[in-house]
Each structure stands twice: as C-alpha cells, then as structure tokens.
C-alpha positions, 0 to 999 in steps of 0.5 A: 500500500501507499507508504511513508517515505515514497517521496524520499525514495523518489528524491534519492533516485533523482539524486542518482542514488539507489532508493531504499524501496523501489517505487512502482508507477504505471501509466494506467488511468484508462484501465483504472477508470474501466476497472472501477466501472462506476463512470465512463471516462468522459464522465470522469474527465469533467469532474474533479471529485470523480477523478479523485474517487477513481484514482484513490480507489485504483491506488488502493487496489493496485498498490501504485506509489503515485497518483498520475493525474494526466487524465487527457491532453486537452485541459490547457487547449480547450480555453484557447478555442481548440475543439476536442472530442471524447465519448464514453470510454474514449479519451478526449483528443484535440481535433478542431485546430486553430489556423497556424498564423501570426494573427491566431497567436496574437489573439491568444490569452493565457487562461486562468487555471483556477477558473477556465474550462475543465482546468479547475476540475483537475486542480480539485482532483489533485487537492483531494488526492493529496488530502487523502494520501498526504505524502504517502504517494507521489501526486503527479499532475501534467502538462504538454511541452511547448513544441507539443503544445504548438501541435495541439494548438495548430495540429501536428502537420501544420506545426511540422510545416512551420519548421520550414515555412515560418520557424519564427512563428513556431518559436514565438508560439512555443514561447507563449506556451512556456508562459501558459504551461508555467502558470498551469504547473504553478497552479497544480503545485499549489493544489498539492502536486509534488511533480508534473508529467511533462509530455512532449511526444510530438518531439519524438524521434519518429517526428523530428531529427535530432538536429530539429529537436535541438533547434525547435523543441529543446530551447523552449522546453528547457525554459519551461523545465527551469520555471517548473523547478522554480515552482517546486515541481519534480519534472518527469519527462515523457516523449515516448522516446526509444532512441538512446541518443535522443534520450541523452539529448533530453537529459540536457534539459535538466529534468528530474526523471525521463520515462523511456518508451516501451521499445527502448533497450533498457540495458542500453538506457541503463548504461547511458544514464549511469551517473547522468540522469534518473530514468523510469520505464519501460514495461510494454503496456500492449504486448506484455501487460495487455496480451501476456499472461500474469506469469509473462508479465511478472517475468518481464517486470523482474527482468526490467527491475534487475537491469534498471535497479542494479544501481541508482537513478531508476524508478519502475514504470510502464513505457506508455499508457496502459490500455483499458483492456489490460486484465487486472490480474496482470496489473497485480502480477506486475506490481507484485513482481516489482516488489519481490524482485527489488527486495532481493536486490 
C-alpha cells in the first residue's frame, strides 16, 4: 500500500542514488477508470471529485506509489478555442485546430487555471488526492511541452510545416506556451502536486531529427523545465522516446526523471544514464501487460527491475499508457513482481 517515505525514495533516485524501496508507477488511468466501472471516462474527465474517487480507489487496489493525474491532453487547449472530442470510454483528443498564423497567436490569452474550462476540475482532483494520501504517494499532475503544445494548438502537420515555412512563428508560439504551461504547473503545485508529467511526444524521434529537436523543441522546453523547478515541481519527462541518443539529448534539459518508451533497450538506457540522469520505464503496456499472461508479465517486470535497479537513478514504470483492456490480474502480477524482485536486490 501507499507508504511513508515514497517521496524520499523518489528524491534519492533523482539524486542518482539507489532508493531504499523501489517505487512502482504505471501509466494506467484508462484501465483504472474501466476497472472501477462506476463512470465512463468522459464522465470522469469533467469532474474533479470523480477523478479523485477513481484514482484513490485504483491506488488502493493496485498498490501504485503515485497518483498520475494526466487524465487527457486537452485541459490547457480547450480555453484557447481548440475543439476536442471524447465519448464514453474514449479519451478526449484535440481535433478542431486553430489556423497556424501570426494573427491566431496574437489573439491568444493565457487562461486562468483556477477558473477556465475543465482546468479547475483537475486542480480539485489533485487537492483531494493529496488530502487523502498526504505524502504517502507521489501526486503527479501534467502538462504538454511547448513544441507539443504548438501541435495541439495548430495540429501536428501544420506545426511540422512551420519548421520550414515560418520557424519564427513556431518559436514565438512555443514561447507563449512556456508562459501558459508555467502558470498551469504553478497552479497544480499549489493544489498539492509534488511533480508534473511533462509530455512532449510530438518531439519524438519518429517526428523530428535530432538536429530539429535541438533547434525547435529543446530551447523552449528547457525554459519551461527551469520555471517548473522554480515552482517546486519534480519534472518527469515523457516523449515516448526509444532512441538512446535522443534520450541523452533530453537529459540536457535538466529534468528530474525521463520515462523511456516501451521499445527502448533498457540495458542500453541503463548504461547511458549511469551517473547522468534518473530514468523510469519501460514495461510494454500492449504486448506484455495487455496480451501476456500474469506469469509473462511478472517475468518481464523482474527482468526490467534487475537491469534498471542494479544501481541508482531508476524508478519502475510502464513505457506508455496502459490500455483499458489490460486484465487486472496482470496489473497485480506486475506490481507484485516489482516488489519481490527489488527486495532481493
């Protein structure tokens, strides 16, 4: 169950030490809502009290050491006028994007996280989960990286085109989102979050070359990381990255933890990050967690722990979002295997 000392263990890992007890994280919100069964995902994402109810129940059932209040990618963008859609158990996603023009950018105003759109509901969920668990779980809010924010505003294709057609507009849009996301992070920390999940998957190696990443995504993300630290946040970066050179480039952002994607070579990441940056990952949520047997899940979780936890600077997590159809017995098998394997090390 949730335990006193989890924050100290996370901070030990961030300091590249070996935590006394290995925290277990899982990107499991879809499964958690489906398992709980009382509400649809669309109902949950609109109501902070329902979010808290589900997350608290799932943490107590599956023994996670965090509350991952990522929920969906749309909270910051709906108040800007971006259209979104979700229905039933399908997560909301952006779809009706704004024109990729200077006029659009100049018309934007930074929303107030305490009053605008669904943002206050997420703050309420963070507050309630923190009140329930105190410091016995890592409460982790979320926001998008500036480059990914531009893609959620203009659409991915238009944003990628801007790298060639109007890089100044892209840079200025990223600067706008440094300020917007900084305000959103500050509000989440004030609501009770210990950490923020910084999602920047649109700057993944499958989208940008390493040179493009350094030019178009890295500078604004570095500024946002610095601001997040000023607000007191532990910054947990997720680009769903599997390329070690890209992961090493991300480590230069100064983030506290980098989650590596499920296709990454965990042994290669362990070697590359030794003495350099804390990382988490990277159980495959589809091929292993959803499609495997409990025995297969346990075996793979143990393998990852033996590599990652062999020295300091590691936290266990899945490599990406766990599908809603993951069998609950597989989640129990994963957490149990991590606990058992890490205690033997």
